[in-house]
C-alpha positions as CSV (number, residue, x, y, z in Angstrom):
1,M,-0.2,0.2,0.0
2,S,1.1,3.4,-0.7
3,E,0.0,7.0,0.7
4,L,-2.5,9.1,-1.3
5,Y,-3.5,12.7,-0.3
6,I,-6.9,13.9,-0.4
7,L,-8.6,16.8,0.7
8,R,-11.5,17.9,2.8
9,N,-13.3,21.1,4.0
10,Q,-14.9,22.4,6.8
11,E,-18.0,20.7,6.4
12,G,-16.6,17.1,6.2
13,Y,-16.6,16.8,2.2
14,F,-13.7,15.7,-0.1
15,L,-12.9,17.2,-3.2
16,G,-13.7,15.2,-6.8
17,K,-11.9,15.2,-9.9
18,Q,-14.6,17.9,-10.8
19,K,-13.8,19.9,-8.8
20,D,-17.2,19.6,-6.7
21,W,-17.4,18.5,-3.0
22,L,-18.4,15.1,-2.5
23,D,-19.0,12.6,0.5
24,G,-17.1,10.3,0.2
25,R,-19.0,7.2,-0.7
26,D,-17.7,7.0,-4.6
27,R,-14.1,7.0,-3.4
28,G,-13.3,6.5,-7.8
29,A,-14.1,10.3,-7.9
30,L,-12.0,11.6,-5.2
31,Y,-9.2,14.1,-6.3
32,K,-6.4,12.1,-5.4
33,T,-2.8,12.2,-5.6
34,P,0.7,10.7,-4.4
35,H,2.4,13.9,-4.4
36,K,2.0,16.1,-1.0
37,D,2.9,19.5,-2.9
38,E,0.4,18.5,-5.7
39,A,-2.4,18.3,-3.0
40,V,-0.7,21.7,-1.2
41,N,-1.0,23.9,-4.9
42,Q,-4.6,22.4,-5.3
43,M,-6.0,23.7,-1.9
44,V,-4.1,27.0,-2.6
45,E,-6.2,27.1,-6.0
46,I,-9.6,26.2,-4.5
47,S,-9.0,29.0,-1.2
48,A,-8.2,31.4,-4.0
49,R,-11.4,31.0,-6.1
50,D,-13.5,30.3,-2.7
51,F,-11.9,32.3,0.3
52,E,-14.8,30.8,3.0
53,Q,-13.3,27.6,2.1
54,R,-11.3,26.2,5.1
55,I,-9.5,23.1,2.8
56,R,-6.9,20.4,5.0
57,V,-4.5,18.1,3.0
58,L,-5.4,14.5,4.4
59,P,-2.9,11.5,4.3
60,C,-4.6,8.5,3.3
61,E,-2.9,4.9,2.8
62,A,-4.4,3.4,-1.1
63,D,-5.9,0.3,-1.4
64,E,-5.0,-2.8,-3.8
65,K,-7.2,-0.6,-6.3
66,G,-5.3,2.5,-5.4
67,L,-8.3,4.1,-4.1
68,P,-8.1,5.8,-0.9
69,T,-9.3,3.8,2.4
70,L,-11.7,6.1,4.3
71,A,-13.0,5.2,8.0
72,Q,-16.9,5.0,7.8
73,D,-16.5,7.7,11.1
74,D,-14.7,9.9,8.2
75,M,-18.1,9.9,6.1
76,P,-20.0,13.3,6.1
77,E,-23.8,12.6,5.5
78,P,-24.7,12.1,2.0
79,R,-25.7,14.6,0.0
80,P,-29.2,15.0,-1.1
81,K,-29.6,13.6,-5.2
82,R,-30.4,16.4,-7.8
83,K,-32.5,16.2,-9.7
84,P,-31.9,15.8,-13.6
85,P,-32.1,18.6,-15.9
86,A,-35.4,18.8,-17.6
87,T,-36.0,17.2,-20.8
88,E,-37.7,19.2,-23.8
89,R,-41.0,19.2,-24.0
90,E,-43.7,17.8,-27.2
91,P,-44.9,20.5,-28.7
92,G,-48.4,21.6,-26.8
93,E,-47.2,20.1,-23.9
94,P,-47.6,22.4,-20.7
95,A,-44.6,22.8,-18.9
96,P,-44.1,21.2,-15.2
97,N,-44.8,24.2,-13.4
98,E,-47.8,25.9,-15.5
99,Q,-50.9,25.8,-14.0
100,D,-54.5,25.3,-16.0
């Protein structure tokens, strides 16, 4: 096993590969790097864009697949699922929020 570095904010969420904050349930979607200096650089970039974020670099062990191992106690509450974007409607079909 090797050591990885991940980023966590003050709310307990982890930085994802797409620069969004995730609850860590999908470990493959997390931002991770074997280099501490890269993690620190990423932390500085995010803090510069959003100065309210309090981010820390967390070292963790990698499993056999190269994913970070996270203790169940480290997991924040799951984020609510987002609704998919509305699809285009057929001509004449009312919009979902239109009333009769």
